[in-house]
C-alpha positions, 0 to 999 in steps of 0.5 A, spaced: 941 329 609 943 328 602 942 321 600 948 317 598 949 314 591 951 306 593 953 305 585 959 310 585 960 310 594 968 310 595 969 304 599 975 302 603 975 294 603 972 289 599 970 283 601 967 278 596 964 272 599 960 271 593 959 263 594 960 262 601 953 261 605 950 264 612 954 265 616 960 265 612 959 273 609 957 275 616 964 272 619 968 276 613 964 282 615 965 282 622 973 280 621 974 285 616 971 291 619 977 292 623 981 294 617 977 299 614 979 306 618 973 309 622 969 313 618 970 308 612 966 304 608 966 296 607 963 293 602 960 286 602 959 282 596 954 276 597 951 271 593 947 269 600 940 271 601 940 271 608 946 276 609 942 282 607 938 281 613 944 279 617 949 284 616 944 290 618 942 287 624 949 286 626 952 293 624 946 297 628 947 292 634 955 293 634 955 301 632 956 301 625 952 304 619 948 299 615 948 304 608 944 299 604 945 294 599 945 294 591 943 288 587 947 286 582 945 280 577 947 273 582 950 277 588 948 283 593 953 288 594 952 290 602 955 297 605 956 298 612 960 305 615 964 304 621 963 308 626 968 306 632 
């Protein structure tokens, strides 16, 4: 499997949840994934530290693929591929 460059990946939807605390970014991600086509990628931007741990757990639990995280100054970009 080739590694994905998350800094240049094409995303289908971006959620900007910066400034909201847990569980806000996760709830926004759960709502937004339905607007992403199957096989598409959702990017969640979050300044909440817990989101980096919450989204991978949720994605694996519900059957999506957690692709990884890119840390930017003051926030993280978290990527999930919709699988169903």
